[in-house]
C-alpha positions in Angstrom: 0.0 0.0 0.0 1.3 3.4 -0.9 2.2 5.5 2.1 0.2 8.7 2.3 2.2 11.9 2.0 1.7 14.9 4.2 -0.6 17.6 2.8 0.6 20.8 4.4 -2.6 22.7 4.1 -4.6 19.8 5.5 -2.4 19.9 8.5 -3.1 23.6 8.9 -6.8 22.9 8.8 -6.4 20.2 11.6 -4.3 22.5 13.6 -7.0 25.2 13.3 -9.6 22.6 14.5 -7.4 21.9 17.6 -7.3 25.6 18.3 -11.1 25.5 18.6 -10.9 23.1 21.5 -7.9 23.9 23.6 -5.3 26.5 24.4 -2.4 26.7 21.9 0.3 29.2 21.2 1.9 30.6 18.0 5.4 32.2 18.3 6.9 34.0 15.3 10.2 35.7 14.8 10.0 38.4 12.0 13.5 39.4 10.9 14.1 42.7 9.0 17.2 43.4 6.9 18.7 46.7 5.8 18.3 45.7 2.1 14.5 45.8 2.5 14.2 42.0 2.7 12.4 40.0 5.5 12.1 36.4 6.8 9.9 34.7 9.4 10.0 31.6 11.5 6.9 30.3 13.2 6.6 27.6 15.9 3.1 26.3 16.7 2.8 24.5 20.0 -0.2 22.0 19.9 0.9 19.8 22.8 -1.9 20.7 25.1 -4.6 20.2 22.5 -3.0 16.9 21.4 -2.9 15.6 24.9 -6.6 16.3 25.4 -7.5 14.9 22.0 -5.5 11.8 22.7 -7.4 11.4 26.0 -10.9 11.8 24.6 -10.6 10.4 21.0 -11.8 6.7 20.7 -9.1 4.2 19.7 -11.0 3.3 16.6 -10.9 6.9 15.4 -7.2 7.2 16.2 -6.4 4.2 14.1 -8.4 5.5 11.2 -7.1 9.1 11.5 -4.5 10.0 9.0 -3.5 13.0 11.2 -2.6 10.6 14.1 -0.1 8.8 11.9 2.6 11.2 13.0 5.4 9.1 11.5 4.8 10.8 8.2 5.6 14.3 9.5 9.2 15.2 8.6 11.4 15.6 11.7 13.9 17.6 9.7 13.3 20.8 7.7 11.8 20.1 4.2 10.8 22.6 1.6 7.2 23.0 0.5 8.3 22.3 -3.0 9.6 18.8 -1.9 6.4 18.2 0.1 4.2 19.0 -2.9 6.5 17.0 -5.2 6.0 14.0 -2.9 2.2 14.5 -3.1 2.4 14.6 -6.9 1.4 18.2 -6.9 4.3 19.9 -8.6 3.7 23.5 -9.5 4.9 24.4 -13.0 5.0 28.2 -12.5 8.8 29.1 -12.3 8.1 31.9 -9.7 6.0 29.7 -7.5 8.6 26.9 -7.7 11.4 29.3 -6.7 9.3 30.5 -3.7 8.2 27.1 -2.6 11.9 26.1 -2.4 12.4 29.0 0.1 9.6 27.9 2.5 10.3 25.1 4.9 8.2 22.9 7.2 8.9 20.3 9.9 7.0 18.5 12.6 8.1 19.0 16.2 8.5 16.0 18.6 9.1 15.8 22.3 10.7 12.4 23.1 9.2 11.1 19.8 5.7 12.4 20.7 4.3 14.8 18.1 3.8 18.3 19.7 3.3 20.7 16.8 5.1 22.0 13.8 7.2 24.9 12.5 7.4 26.9 9.3 10.3 29.1 8.3 11.5 31.0 5.2 14.7 32.0 3.7 15.3 35.8 3.3 12.5 37.1 1.0 11.6 40.3 -0.8 8.4 42.1 0.1 6.7 40.8 -3.1 7.8 37.2 -2.1 6.4 37.6 1.4 3.0 38.7 -0.2 3.1 35.7 -2.6 3.8 33.4 0.4 0.3 34.2 1.7 -1.2 33.4 -1.7 0.6 30.0 -1.9 -0.3 29.0 1.6 -3.9 30.1 1.3 -6.2 31.7 3.9 -4.6 29.9 6.7 -1.3 31.8 6.1 -2.6 34.5 8.5 -1.8 32.0 11.3 1.8 31.8 10.1 2.6 35.4 9.4 0.5 38.5 10.1 0.5 40.9 7.1 0.5 43.8 9.6 4.3 43.2 10.0 5.2 43.3 6.3 5.4 47.0 5.5 9.2 47.4 5.7 11.3 49.7 3.5 14.7 48.8 4.8 14.7 51.5 7.4 11.2 51.9 8.8 8.6 49.3 9.7 5.0 50.7 9.5 2.4 48.7 11.5 -1.3 49.4 10.8 -2.7 48.3 14.2 -6.1 47.8 12.6 -4.6 44.7 11.0 -3.9 43.3 14.4 -7.5 42.8 15.1 -9.7 40.2 13.3 -13.4 39.8 12.9 -15.3 36.7 13.9 -16.3 36.4 10.2 -12.6 36.3 9.2 -12.0 33.5 11.7 -15.1 31.6 10.5 -13.7 31.8 6.9 -10.6 30.0 8.1 -12.7 27.2 9.5 -14.9 26.8 6.4 -14.5 23.4 4.8 -16.7 24.1 1.8 -18.0 26.9 -0.4 -20.9 27.4 2.0 -21.6 26.6 5.7 -24.9 25.2 6.8 -26.7 27.1 9.6 -25.7 24.3 12.0 -22.0 24.5 11.1 -22.2 28.3 11.5 -23.6 27.9 15.0 -20.9 25.3 15.8 -18.2 27.6 14.7 -19.6 30.6 16.6 -19.7 28.4 19.7 -16.1 27.3 19.2 -14.9 30.9 18.8 -15.9 31.6 22.4 -13.8 28.7 23.6 -10.6 29.5 21.7 -7.6 30.5 23.8 -4.8 31.2 21.3 -1.8 33.3 22.2 0.2 35.0 19.4 3.7 36.4 20.1 5.8 38.1 17.4 9.3 39.2 18.0 10.3 41.8 15.5 14.1 41.7 15.1 16.0 44.4 13.1 19.6 44.2 11.8 20.2 47.8 12.7 19.4 49.4 16.1 16.0 51.0 16.6 16.3 54.8 16.4 12.8 55.7 17.3 9.3 54.3 17.9 6.4 56.6 17.0 3.0 55.7 18.4 1.9 53.5 21.2 -0.2 50.4 21.5 -1.0 48.1 24.4 0.1 45.0 22.5 3.4 46.4 21.2 6.5 47.0 23.3 10.3 47.5 22.9 12.4 44.7 24.3 15.9 46.0 23.5 17.9 48.1 21.0 17.0 45.7 18.1 13.8 44.0 19.2 10.1 44.8 19.5 7.6 42.3 20.8 3.9 42.0 19.9 1.7 39.9 22.2 -1.9 39.2 21.4 -4.7 36.9 22.6 -7.2 35.8 20.0 -10.2 36.8 22.2 -8.9 40.3 22.3 -8.2 40.3 18.6 -11.8 39.5 17.9 -13.2 42.0 20.5 -14.0 45.2 18.5 -15.0 46.8 21.8 -11.8 45.9 23.7 -10.8 48.7 26.0 -7.2 49.9 25.2 -5.1 52.2 27.2 -3.0 53.0 24.1 -4.3 52.3 20.6 -2.6 54.5 18.0 -3.6 53.4 14.5 -0.1 53.5 13.1 3.2 52.5 14.8 6.4 53.6 13.0 9.6 51.8 14.0 12.6 53.6 12.5 16.0 52.1 12.5 19.5 53.6 12.2 
């Protein structure tokens, strides 16, 4: 029998489903270079959700679940191009191929027990970062928030409106078909209230930070080259969240 290959976007969908049940965390390092290029590396810790799922999922479902066959997740970094090639889904567009070879994925294991996965990129141009979202689909927002992509080599401009997300946008990530039935919509709305997802982005610059214009409760300076953004999903979805500081634009200028 032919061994099933890992489908990256299917894994993202399962990961999103786990988010709906249990607390999880997403940690991303966004690196900014003086030549206007960027890179990001994201670690997704699913260990708590997986432990709960393992405790409550019937053995029969575990045996029939392709997701639970964690031996197929690569333990070493593998490019999305190679993953798609193994699936028999080779992209023929030269630009897409070039970009797929710059994005890498691997499963994370703690004493051989699957605990989540990581995604990272090589150094990319602003256009390549934008194309990464298109290649990875609507779930790419979980990997890299576009609010952190407006970099010109000296100044990072953050539109804080992009840090918040509507319940409808979250529901769109969970949709499995073109339309959701009323029952599915109610289920998703119910799950939204249960989600406890913590997002942490470290924004690291090659050159020292010269100035920070604007203030926001979720954004703080850590050291001369690092800013940190910490967000909880419930706060992201709460349009009536009470902020102490909520400037619409944050400008981080480097030397």
